[in-house]
Structure formats: C-alpha cells, structure tokens
N, C-alpha and C positions, 0 to 999 in steps of 0.2 A: 465723163462721170461715171458713165454707161462701164467701159471697162475697169474703173477703179470698182465699183458696185462687183465684178465678175471676178477682179482679183482677190475681195477679202472672201467670195464667197467659194472661191477655189482653194483658198488658203482654210476656210474652217473645213472643207471635207476632207481636204488630203491631212489636217490634224485630225480629224474624225477616224481617216484609216489608219494613220499611225498608232493614234491611242489605241484603237481594236488589236492593231498587231500587236504592240505590248503586253497586251491582256493574254495574249495565244501563248501554251507554253512555245519555249525557244524548239524542242525534240519536234514540234508538230509543225512548224513555222513552213520548213521545206516542201512537205507534203500540201503546204495550201500556199504556196508562191504563185503558181503556174493561176490558180484561180484569184486571188488577190490582183496578178497585173491584167488579168483580162477584167476583173471586174473593175480596176480602176482606168483602163481604156476605157469602158463603157462608160464611166461617170464621168471621166475629162470631156467626151463627147457629147453627151448631154447636160453638163455643166454650162459649155459653151455655147448651145443654144436652148438656157433655159430661160429666155423671154419668149422664146416663143412653143415653149410647152405647156400641155393644156394643166390644168388642174391634177387630173387623175393620174398624167404621169409624174408629175413633181410629188403626190402622196405615196406612188409606186415606189420612188427611189428614195424616198425618206422612210417607208416601209422597210425596205430591204436592208438600208443603213442601222436602223434599229434593230433588225434580224441579226445583222452580224456582229451589232454588239453584245447581243442577248445570249448569242453562241459561245463569243468570248468569253464571256462571265461564265460559260456553262462549264466550260474547260478549267476555269480556275483551281477545281480539287488536285487536276491531274498537274495542273502546276505548282502548288504547294508540293503536293506529293513528289514530284522530280525536286522540285528544292530542299525539302525536307532530308530528303534519302540523300541528296547531294551535302547537304550539311553534315548528317550523321556520318557519311563514310567519313569524310574527312577527318571529323572528331575521332574514329576509330583510329584512322594511321596516326595520328599525333599522337594520341595517348599510346599505341603499340610503339611509335618510336621512343617513347622515354617510360616506360616500363615503372622504373624507379618511383618517377612523379607519381603515378596512376595510382602505383600500389601503396604508395604515402595517403594519397588524399581517400582514395577509395574505405583504406582503413579507418581515416578519423573521422570520416563522414558516416562509415557502420557503427562504429562507437557511439557516436552521438544520436544520431536517428535510432540505433536498434536500444539505449538507454530510455530515450525518450518514448517509446512506443513498448516499451515493457511496464514503464510506471502508468503509459495510458491505461496499455490493460488491466492494470492492478487496480487504478482508482475506474476502469469501465465496470471490473466483476464488485467492485465495494459500494463504489457510489451511484455509478450512472446507472445499472442496470438495473430494472427494478426488479424486488422481488420474484419467485415464481411461483408467483400466486394470483390470482384471476382478482383481475383491478388493484392492485396491490397497494396505489398509492389512497386506496380508500380508508387500509386498515393502519386502527392506529393503538398505541398500547396506551392503558388506562393504569395510574398509579397513584398513592394517598402518598401525601405528607403530613408531617405532623411539628408542628412547632420547629422549632429548629433542625431538625431531622430533614435529609433529603430526600428525593424519592425511593419508592419502595414500593414493597408488593403490597396487597389487597388480602383483608380480612373476608372470611365467604359471607358474612354477614353485611358487609358493602358490596360485594357482588355482586346478593341479591335486589340491595337498593338499587343499587346502578342499574341492574334489570328492568327496573318498574319505573325508574322517573328520568330516562333520558331519551328524549322523542328525535332528537338526530340522531340517535345509534340505532344499531340493528346488529343481531345473531351477534352478543355480548357473551363470550365466552372465558371459562377458566382453565390455566394448567398448572401442576405444582409439580415441580422434578421428584421425582421417586428411583427405586430400585427395583428389577424383579431378579427373582433368582428361577432359572428355569432348569428344573430338576427332572423334566421329561425326554426321553430321544429314544428311538427305534436301534438305535448304534447303540449297545451298552459298554462299546469302548470311549463315547463321547464322553469329557467329564463334564457333571454339573456346571451351571454359567450363570453368572450374574451381569441384569442387561440395563444398560441405562435407561429409563422408561419416564412415563408422564403418565402421570392422573388427569383426565382431560373432562371437561364438561361435552356433552351429548352436543353442542353448539359450535365445539371447537372448530371440528374439519370442515365447516359450513362456514363460519367466521373467516378462514384463508380461504376458499372457495377451491378446496384441492378435491380432486374426483379417485378415488384409491382403484389400482390394478386390477385387483381381482376383488370380488365382493361387496363389501359396505361398509359404512361408519358408522358410530351408535345412534340408537334411538334414543328419543326423548325421555323413555322410562328407565332406560338401561343406567342414568345416572341418580337416579331415584333410590333412597332405601330396598333393598326386596327385590330390586332388578336382577336381569340376567347378569350370570358372570361372564363378560365377552372379552376378546380381545383382539387389537389390532397390530398387526407386524410388521416391521420394514421390509426392503426390498431387501435390504443384506442381513438380515436375522435370516429371512423365510430362505435365501440360495444357502447361508451358512450351516444353519441349524437342521432346516427340514429341507437340503436339498431341490428346493425350487418346486415343490413338491403340488404340482397342479389342481391337485385335489383337496388342497390343506383345508380351505373353507368349509365349515361344518365341524371340521374334527376338535377335538378336544385335548389342550396343552396343560402342564402344569406349572401355574405361577405363582411364586410364593407359597407352595402349597395348597392352594386351590385351583381346582378343576376349573378352565374356561376356555368357552369355545372361542374357535378364530374365525370372526364373521368379513376379515379384508385384509387387505396387502396394497401396502403404499406405492406408488412408483417408486423408481431406484434414484432419484434426486431429490425427492421429499426426508428430510430431517431436522423436524420443529417439534419442539425445543432442539438445538444443536446437539448433534449425535445420539440423537432418541431412537430407541432401536422395537421399542414395545411400547403402545399405550391401551390403557387400561381408564373404565368409567369413573371419576372423581364423584363419590358417593360420601355424602355430605352426613354424619349423624347427629345427633339433636345438640352434642355440646359444642361440634363446633360450627354449627348454623347460626348460633346465637353468638359465638365467639367474635368479640371486635377488638380484640387485642393480638390475636395472634395471625400476623401478617404472612399469609405462606403463598398466595396467589398471584400467578402472572396473571392478568386480566387483559385481553383484548377485545374488539369489536371494529363494527364496518361502521363508516359515515352513510347515512344515507344517500340516494341520489340526492342532488343538489345542496346537501349538510356543506359546512364548513366547519374548520376547525376550532375557528371560534366561537360559532355556535353551540358546538361540544361543549367547549370550556366554559361558558358560561353556565350551560344546565348544569354542568357537573359542582361549578359553585354555589349553586342554589341546593342543591342534594347536600353538599358538606354541611352547609347551615341548618337543611332541617333535620340530619341524624345528630349533630351536637343538640340541637333543641329537646328532640326527644330522647337523647341519651346524653344528659349531662353530668357531666366528669367521667365518663368511660373514655373518651378517646377524645380530649381537649385540644383545640387547635387544629383539628382536621381539616384537610383539604384535599383534590382530587385537581391531576393532570393529566391532558392528554398530548400526545406526541404519534409522529407517523413510526410505524413500526421499523421503518428500514433507518429514520435517523435514531432511534432508540437502539437496533443493533450494531450500528456504524460510526456511531456521532464519536465515538473516542477517539477514532481514525484519522477523523477530517482535519486532524491539525499536522498528523503525522505525512499523511498524504501529499498536502500543500505545500509541505517542505521539500518533499520528492520531488513535486513539480517544480518546484522554482530551482529546485538541485540541477535536474535534466532540462532545462531549459536556459541554463547556465553551462552545461555543459555541451548542447546543440552550439549555443552561440559561438563559444569556442572552438568548438569542430571548424565550423563556418569562418569564422576568424583566419584559422589555420590556413583552412582548401584556401580561403580569398589571397593569402600571403601569397603560397605557392603559385597562384593564376596571376596575380601580379607580377613576381619574379618570371615568370614566364613571356608575361605579358610584352616586357620589355626586352626579352632575347626575340619576339616575333614582332617588334613595332616594324621592323624596314620591310616584312611581310606582309603587312595590313598596310604600310603606306603605298606599296607597290600597288596592293588590290585597290585601294584608293584611286589609284592613277591612273590604275587602268577601267575605271567606270564605275567600281561600287562604293554604293552610298553608306553613309553612316550606320545608316538602320539596319544595312544588310550585313554589314562586317560584325554589329552587336548583336545579330541573329544567329549569328555562327558561334561567336564567343558563347552566348545563352545555350545554344544546342549542346556546346562541349558540356558548359556546368551541367546542365543537366543530364547526360548523359553520366558525368562523375558520379550525380546524386542518385540516378537510377541501379547504379551500380552497387552504392553504398549503400540505396536501401535495400536491397536483393542482401548485401552481406547483413545488412542488419536485422531483418526478417531472421534470416537464421538464426542469430543471437537471439533472437526474442522466444524462437521457436525451444531452444535448449534452455533460457532463462525458466520459462514456463515450467518445463519441465524438472526445472530446481528446485522452483519456489513449490510445486505440489508435494516436492518430499520433505518439507518444512515441517514441524511442529505448527498443529491446529490452533495452538493459543498465539501464534505468530502475529496472525491477521485473520480477522473473520471473514466469512465467505472466501477461505483460502480456495476450497475446492472449486469456486468458480471462477480463478482467472484462467481465461484460456484467449487464444488469437481468433476472433470471431469476424464478421464481416465489417464490425464498426470498427475493430482496433486494424483490419486491413486497408480501411478508406482512411483511418487519421494515418497507417504508415506512408501511404501516397501523397496524401495533403501535405506531410510532412515532407515530404521528398521533394515533392516540385516545389514548396515554399524557399526549402534549404538551397534547393539549386539554382533559381532565383534569385535567393540572397546572396550568397556565395559568387554567382556569377555577373552580378551589377559591378561588381569593385570597380574590376578589368574592362569592363566592355564600358563604363562613364569614364572611363581614362582614356579612352582612344582620342587619337592625335586628330584635331581639328583643321588648323591653319598651317600645322607645320608640318607637311609632305616633303618640302625641299632638304629642309633639314634633318627629318628622319631618312631619306635616302640618303643622306651625305654618310660617307663612310668613318663610322666615331661621331657623329652628329648628334648634340644634346638637344630634347625639346623639352618645353615646360610640363609636357605630359610626364618624362622623369624626373621632376622633379615632384608633381602634385603625387606622382607613385610612391615616390618615397615617402614623404609627408605617411600617406594612408598607409603605409605598412607599417611603418612607425606609430600611428595610430592603432592599427589593430592589433599591433603589438601589445599595447599599454593596456586597451579592452582585454587584450586575453588573460592579462596579469593580473587583472582588477577584478575579472569574473574568478579566476583560479582561487585567488583570497579567500573570495568570497567561501565558496565550497569549501577549500581548505579550514577555515574558520569555523564552517559548521560543523566540519565531520571533528575537526579538535575538539569541539565543546561536547558531539554526543561521547566522543573516547574518554573527555575527561569526564562527562558523568556516568559513563558506564562503569569504568572504575572505580570511581566513588563510591557506585553502588555496591557494586560487587567487598568494597571494605566494611561494608555496613555489617556491624556484628548481629548475627542473626538468633544469637542466643542457644543455637544447641550447637552439636557436632554433628554436621551430616557422613562423618567420614565411614564408611563400611555397613551404612544402616541400609537396612532394605521394609519396604512398606506394603503389606500384604491387607486387602480391603477384604471386609467380614459383614454381611448385609444379613441381621437376622430377621427371618420370614416374622411377620408379625400372628400368624396361625402356628406354624410349627412351636415359637416360644411366646406364647402369648402371654404370661406369666413373669412377674420379675425375678419369681427363683431362679426361672428354668434359664433366663439370660446369663443371672451372673452364675448357676452351676455349669454351665457349657464354657463362658469365656474363661472359668476358673481352671476347668480341665486341660483346655487350651493352652493357654498361658504355662502349666505346668509340665505339659509333654514338650512343649518348646524349649523351655528353658533348659531340658536335659538333653536337648538336641546336640551332637557332636559340632564343633563347629560355630556354638554358640555361644555369645558372649554375655551379652541380657535380655531381656524381652519383655517389652510394656504394651500398656495399648491404651487409645485417647478416642475419641469419638470424629476427629477433625485432624487431618494431615498438617502440620504448620504450613506456613506460606498458602494457602489455596484458600484461607476465609473458613467464614463459617458462621456460627448463630450467636447474635448478641443478648442482652437480658436488659430490663429498667431494675435496679436496684436501689435499697436504701440501706442505712447505717443505722441498728436500733440506738436508742438513746437521744438521735437529734433530728432535728424541728424537721417533720415533715414537706416534700416538697411537690408540687402540683404534676401530674404526670408529665405535662408538655416541659419542663425543665427537669423531672427527673437522672440522675448519673444513668450512664449506660457501659455497659462492660461485656467483652467478650466472654462466652462462658464455653469448658471442655471440659470432658468428663473422661476421668484419665486414670489408671490404676497404679499398684504401690511402688513397680518397679518403671515407671515411663521415665520420671526424672533420669534416672541412671542408666536407662537404654539410650536419653538423647542426652545424655551429659549437661544436662540443664543443673547449675547451681542454686544451691539451698542458700539463702540470703539471712535467714533469721526463722525460730520455731523449727517445726519439724516435718517430715512428708509424712505422707500416708502409708499406714500400716496396716495387715492383715487383720490390724484388730477393729477398724474402720468397718464393722459388716453394717449390713441393713439395718441390725437392730440396735446397734450402737448410736448415740448422739450425734447427731449431723453436724460433722466438718465439713472446712473447706478450704482452701490456701488462696492466695493474692500473688498479683507480680507485683514488681516492685514499682512501675507506674501506677497503679491504685492505689499503694503505699504512700507515696509521693505526694498524691496531689489529695488524699482525704483524710492521711494521718502524718502529716509533716510535722507536729508537735505532740505525735504521744506515740506510743506502740500499740501497732495494731493487733496485737496478740492475746486472743480471747475475746474480743470484741465481735457482735452477732451481724452477719447481713444479710438481709430478706431478698431472693429472687423474687419477681413478682410477674414476669412473662410466658413463663411456664405453667400454666395451670393456676392449680390453689397456691397462692404465695409457699416458698421455703428458705426457712429460716437453719443457716448454718455456725459456726463458732469458727472464728480464723484462727488456726492452727501454727501457718508456716507463711512466708514469703518466700519466693523464688525469683531468679532473675527473669529480667523481660526475654519473651520470645514473640520474632515477627511470624504472626499468625497470618497477616491480611497483603502479605507480598515486602520483600525489601523496601519498596519506594514508600511503602504505606504508613502512616503516624503511629508510633506507639500506644496503642489503645490500652485501659484497664480490663485485666481478664481477672475472671475466678475459675477457679478449677476443683469441679466434686469428685468423691470417690466412686466407680463403677458401683461399686456392689451398694451404695444410699441414692445413687441417680440412676439404672441401668439405662442404655441406650440400645437402638435397634442397629445404630449406624455406628461401626468399629471400625478402626485401622492398627493392625498389629505392627508394631514396630519393632523388628529384630536387630540386635548390632553383632553383627559378626566377627570373628576372630581375625580373618582375613578376607578374600576376596566374597562381598557377598553374594555373587552367583552361584556358587558351591553350595549355598546352603541352601536354594529357593525351594530344589526337590524334596529335600527333607523334609524341609518345616510344613510344606502341604500334607505330605503324605499323615505327617503327626497332627493336621488339623482334620486330615479324613478320616484317621484312625477314632477320632470322638463321634465324628459325623458325616459318615460317606456323600452323603445330600447336599453338605455345604459348599457351594459354590467361593470361590475364592478371585477376585477381582485387582486391580490396577497395582499388578505386582511392579515395583521399580524402586531404585534406588534412591535415598534424599540427594544425591548429586543431581539425577534427572530432574529431582521435582525442583531442586533448585534452578536449574537451568532454564524449566518451562516457566518457572514464574517470572524470569525476563525475557522471555522470548521475543516478547514484539520489540522492546527497546534493541535487540540484538540484532532484528532483521530491521530497524532502522540504520544502526550501524552499520549494520553489513553494507546496506543500497548505497546509503551517503558515503562512506568510508572507498567504494567499489569507484561511486563518480568523482571522488575529489583523487583519486589516485590518477585516474586518468585522464582527470584534466592536467594535473600535475605534469604529464609526461606528454600534453599535447602542448602545453604553456611552456616546455625546455625545448621543445619540438620547433616550436616558434619563433623563440629568442634565439635558437641556433640556427635557424633560417635565415632570419633576417641579418644577421652578422656575418654567418658567413656570406649572403650575397653582396655585405658591404664589402669586404674582404675584395671577392672577385673583383668589385666594378672600381676600387680603391686601388689595384693591384700596382699601376706605373706612380700613383703617388707615393704608395709604399718604396718604390724602385728612388723615387726621388730624394724620400726623407733620409731614408738609408744612404745612399747617394752622398747627403750633404752632410751625415754623419752622424744620423738617428742611431742609437743602441736597439737592440732587441729589447730590454725591458720599456724602453720609449712606446716601440709599436704597439708591445703586447697591452700596455698601460691604456692606447688611445682607444682600442678596442673596447676594453674590459669597461674604461669609464664611460663609452658610447652605452653598452649593453647594461652599465649599472642606471643610468638616466634613465633611460625605458622602462627599468624592474622597479625602481622607486618611483615613476609617476605610477605607475599599475599598480602600487602597495598601496601611496597613499589615497588612490582613488578606491580601491576594493576596503581601506579599513575605513573611509567614511560610509562606504555602501553598506558594511558590516555593521557600524554601529548604530544601523535605523533597522536592515532588515533581519538581523537573525535574531532580533524580538520578538518574531512570529515563533521562535523555537523554545521560546520561553518552558509551555507547556510539553516538551520532550526531554528537559532534564532535570535532573535530579541535583541537589546540593551545589550547583552552577549557576552564576549568574550567565544571563544572555550577551553582556559585555564583560566576560571575566577579562581582564588586561594580561594576565600570565599566558591565557590561551591565543590571545590577539596577538601578543610580541612574540613568542614562542612561532608560531605560523608564519608569521612576517619574516622573520630572521631564516626560515627553513625555506619559504621561499624566494630570498634573494639570494641565497646559497646557491639554490637548483639555476637559479638565471646567471650566476655567476659562473657555474661551471658550465652548462649551456652555453655562456661568450668565450669560455678560456680556451676553448679548441678549436674554432676558427681562428682566434687572436694568435693564439700560439702557430699556426701557418702560416698566418701572416707574418710572424715575428722570424719567420725561418724562408719566408722569400729572398731569394738571389736579386740584388740590384740590377745586374747587368739582364737578366732575363725578363724582369718586374719593368726595367727600361723599353723593351721591345716589342711591350704587351700590348700598345695601341699603334 
C-alpha cells in the first residue's frame, strides 16, 4: 500500500516537472537540462524517503517546485515571442513563394480597408468630431417656425425676448450674413475687395467659447446704437490683405466706407458662419428692434450646466405663446425650436454618409470574401503540409494560429497600402468644392482614424483568415497524406468557396444598384429644365456700400452707368442685373392679390422675390410667356409694375389672365403694390432639385438693392471678357469691389456638388466591387478547372465536344451568379429604401435600374467564367488523363 502511494506521488511530481518543462521555451531548454536533471535526481531521492522527511523539508520541496513553476511562467513572453517570430518568418516565406497570390490579396484588402477608412475619416470629421468650440455639445441653434413653414431665422424682436425669458439658456447670440467692401490697403496695387462678413451680437464669440489669436472680441456696448465702430478679422484675411501685420490691433481699416478699428484676429481654423472673413457688431436701429416680420437672424445659445434640450424647448414654447398673446395677429402660429448646432450644420448629410458607410461595409466584406477564397484554394494545396505537421505533433490550435498569423500579415500589408490610398484620397477631397460637403476642410487622418484603420485591419485579418483555419482536417490525416487523396475538408472547402462567391455577387449587386440609382438620379437632375441658358454667361457680384450709396437715386444712377458701359464692351452680347444669382436661393415674401378675400398671415401665399433690370431676361435667355418685359420707362417715378413666373400664374390665375392684376408684397418694410405686366418662364432659383416656387420680379429702379449680380453674356469664351468688364466697372467707381466672378456653368456645377460627391464615391466603390466579384468568380471557376482536369480528359476521351466542356463550366458559373443575383435583389429591395432621400425623380426600387444592373453583373460573371472555361475546353485529353 505504501509502494502504491509512493508511486502515485512519484507520478505527480514527474508530471509537474514535465509540465514545467513544457512551459519553458524550446531554445532555452538545452541550457536548463543539467539543472533539471540534477533537480530531478534530488527530488527522486527525497521522494523515496518521503515518509522520513520532516514537515520543514517537505515544505521546502513544495516551495522549490512552485518556484520552478513561476520561473517557467515568467519565461512565457519569450516563448510566445519565439513562436510569434517563427510564425511570421514562415508566413513571409510562404508569401514570397507565391508573389502573384500575395499581390492580388494585398491589393484587394488595400481597396477594402482604404475605402472603409476614407469614409470613416469623412464621418469622423463631419459627424463624430465635435465642433471646434468650447463644450460644443452645449451649443444649440434656435429657430422660428410659422404655421406651415419650416424652421427659419429669428426676428430681432424675438431675439431680445429669448434673451430675457429662457432660464435654461445663456450667452444667446445672433448673427446675420453680410458683405463687407474693403477699400483700404497699404499697397496701392491691391484691388478693392469684397469679403464675406457677418454682423454679430457682442455675445457671439462668447457663445462659441472661442478666444481670439490677437486682441479681443466685441464688448457689450459695441453692438448698441452709438457704439464704437470696430471689426474682428479672420486669420486668412489678416494674412492675405494685411500681410499678417502683428501690430494690426488698434489700427483703422476702411469697411464699406466706414473707418473701423481692428480689435481682434481670430485663430486660423475659425470660420463661423462658414467662410466668414470679417465680423462687425450687429447694431439694430429702432425699426429693426421692433420688427417681428423680418426674420433675418441666425440665433444660437449655450445650455446652462445641467440644463437639457427638452427643458430649453419647453421654455421656448412658453415664450412663443406669450409673444402671440402680447402681439396678436403680428406673427400667428409662432413657435421656436432648439437643436444642437452640430446637428443643424450637418444634419442633411447623415443619410448620405450612412449610405456610404453601408457601401464601404459591403466593399470590405467583398474584399474579405475574395481573399478568403484565395486562401481556401491555397489551403487545399497545403493540405498535405498541414497533415504532415499534425502527424509530427502540431496541434490543431497551433496550425490555426499559423494560418491566422499569415492572414493577419496579409491584412497588415493591405492596411498599410490602404492607408496610403486614404492619405491620397484625403488630399483629393480637400480640393473639392466646399459646397460638396460641410466641414470638408476638417477631413484628415488623425489618431482616431489611425486607430480605426488598425481595428479594421485586425478584424479583417481574423475575418478572412477564419475560413481556411476552421477547415483544417481533424480525423483525415491518413487520407490527406495519400497521394491524390480526397478528404471531407476538401468538400467543405468547395461548398464554402461557392458560398463566398454567391455572397460576393449579392453584395456587389447591392453596390451596383445603389450606384445605378444615383447615376439615374443625377442624369435626371441634369436634364431638368432650369429655365435659362448658362452658355457663355459670367457673373460679377457688386455689393453697394450702404454708406457710399445711402439713397435710392445713388444706387440707380451707379448701376445704370455700369450697365451702359458693360453693354458697349467688345465681346459682350448682353448684360443684365439681378439681386440673386439663379440656383443659389434667395429671399421670399408673403403676398396677397388685390380684390381677393384676405388670408391670415399663417396661410398667406409665399413667392420668391428677385430685383432685375430691363435686360436681364435677354442676357439669361429667359422666355417671355405673356405681356411685356420691363423697359427703361419703368423708372422710380413711373407706376409700380412687376412680372410673375408661370408657376404663380398657374396656381393663382388658372382661370383668368394675370395681366393687369395687382399684387401686394408684405414682408419688405411697408407693403408694396405693383401691377402685373408680364409672365415669364419658370427659372430654377433654389437649385435643380428644388420644387418650382411662385416668383415675383421687380424692376430695380423701383426697388433698388445693395446686393446685385451683373450677368454678362459673352459672344465667345466668357473668360476673355472678364478683365474688360472689371475695367468698365472701375471706370465708374474705382473703389467698387467685384466678387464671385464665375461662369453660370460653374454655378450650375456647384448646385449639384454634394450629389456629385455621393455619386463619385458610390460609383468608385461599385466599380471596385464589380472587379473583385469578377476576380472571385474567375478564381473559383479556374480552380474548379484545375481540380477537374482528369475528369475533363475522361469526358473528352469518351466523346465530349469542346462546346460541352465549355457549357459545363459556364453553367456552373451561371448557377453561382444567379444565386448571388437573387439574394442581392432581395436585399436591395429592402436596403435601398435608405437612399430615397439621396435620389431625385427616381424610386429607390426602380425596376429598370434593378433589371439592368442584374443583367450587367450576370454578363460580367459569365465573362469571368468564360476565360477558364475556354482553357478547360482546350485541354489535351492524353495529358489530362495523366494529370493525377
């Protein structure tokens, strides 16, 4: 019995010693062998006399055994390091041995990882990264709503009410887009400049939590009547016009013919509102302070610490009710809304970015499926190698780790190349029009993007590496070791390869349908009749300084002289004037038709309003439908007249002629009434994708504006007349800045910039997916041909024709493609509905797009099948019979 107990103890200690030995890295075992043998001999002697040992000796033996165990564990990092480098070295050798396979796999992964990272960098800049202001999540935008109308700007009177009655908000600030004429310069050769500017309340910069680079921002007294005339410059304006003068603070500059003292320069990355280059105080006169109809101000505020958006919204509702009670009928159905500033700035891009994220997700999965298919084909060729390694003692986990290491190595290479693609793409995005994407200047590769790339690379490496790793043989070593043996793992791999191709085809179809819908939508958008001829038309923006041109006759006489000189310029076919360039949006007004029952303000009809001269319609080739155009007789002293568009005539004068009827415009100061003298064709004023709105045209002598755009139609290339037209304008007033010089073709391109951006990215992803899918189908059919070479020889020896063999493999590829197309169509019917907001005049389930894309993908798949099938049909039967 004692011998049995001793034997059990011996086995335990010997097992413990062997276990500790296994923990020690192999390359260190030889150095420790002598010590282990001596230790083992000592312990054997001690174990033989176990019953005679005292408790102190037994504890010492246990301590020394435990100490060896911990020493071995301490060496584990070295063991893992040794095995990791061993796996990596083997992986590198395997890739070097098959450079074509490595190149295809790395490029596929680079495209998938690069595209995914690129879109994430855009999402990161636009949606995820906070606005570059202090505690930006507390900044909210406040908007007015009026009956049926959507959210809009706030009147000055309402702005004052909000500041006095909302306890959950602080630093309530207002801003208004404006234009500044800069006519000062230390360099006589510098032209007068028109800079985008903003009129802002003194609390504006404090609400954003922005500190100036130099100087200070506005004081509370400076946005009140009689306050000091001051200005704050943007970094870009300071550098460009004032050469970065460090002593600019305290100096005087000429802004719209008013001397202003520069009190601050903002940091380099600050441009709010978008692209603003100069800020001056918003000083409201008596008329504006009491006006509740002129909704001119963009208002924002900060939530107080601990306050919520819901609390602020509740207070705003109470304020709106009180205003309606105190001023009944002035602005009926008034309400206020609050939303976070970041949501307001980028909310319209969420749908597009969500669709693009889904697109790159599909592309990444396609790339993974493609590489997994390549690895599965490679795993079949390495099946015997893996079986031999397993027979020599390598465990299944050890073999799986080797395969995963190789896949992670491929993913790392793909991720590195993908990151280079991202760096190049980000530079390309930076060159795009700012109208293509909000915050486009903030798209870059930062730490978050690099971390995302690393995460995607790791997940991708594991994702496509699992397919061959999980297909390792378990109990089929003998069959795998046989020459030409077949294993159940081979069958499983074949089914898995086919399934991956079907998945690739389905995902590719999703991307192609999305791209097809966008192409169809964009084409239809470009076919929209915009109502004017943009060819050879160039625009010149002229902002008339309210100080220099303080009276209406001054504005009228100046613009009259400019038009007369420009129209006589060589190369100019026609020149006209408008208050707002078509396609860019503009002001609107409530109106009422004389002789009809009055409508309450909440339901009053609304029309766009434009101020033009007598030659505008001719310069823009806008057709006259009825009546007459404006003439030079429509002066300030003549009876007020106006022209309407076809939409207004159709909606409000469907059963009568509008000519001679009178319309009163209500929202522009005192009501103005004019007689309709003409009807013109509809013009897309608010963008090609915007619904046509009623529109009213006023002659500029009867309603002169400070904001004017000169539309000049050239006889040839419009670029050839730009310099001459500028000289004619400066001949009338050398201090008049000229801005926004652009052809109407460029204006048209800007109006569709965001849709073009979506189409460009989606189309690129779809093209890459189509290429990867074709490679995937080709790879599977090509591999099938190589595996069935012997069978092909037998078939041909028994009388099969070339067409029979060709048909065999084409049918096989067609079955895979058809399964993928069916799955893809089913998925597209559901998923493309997310894109409805990105489409114009096209249904998200447009049957023509679905059918044409499915046909194209099927044809591409058949072409990918045809190449290896043709090779199979040319196999020599004698050589094929000797293949195995």
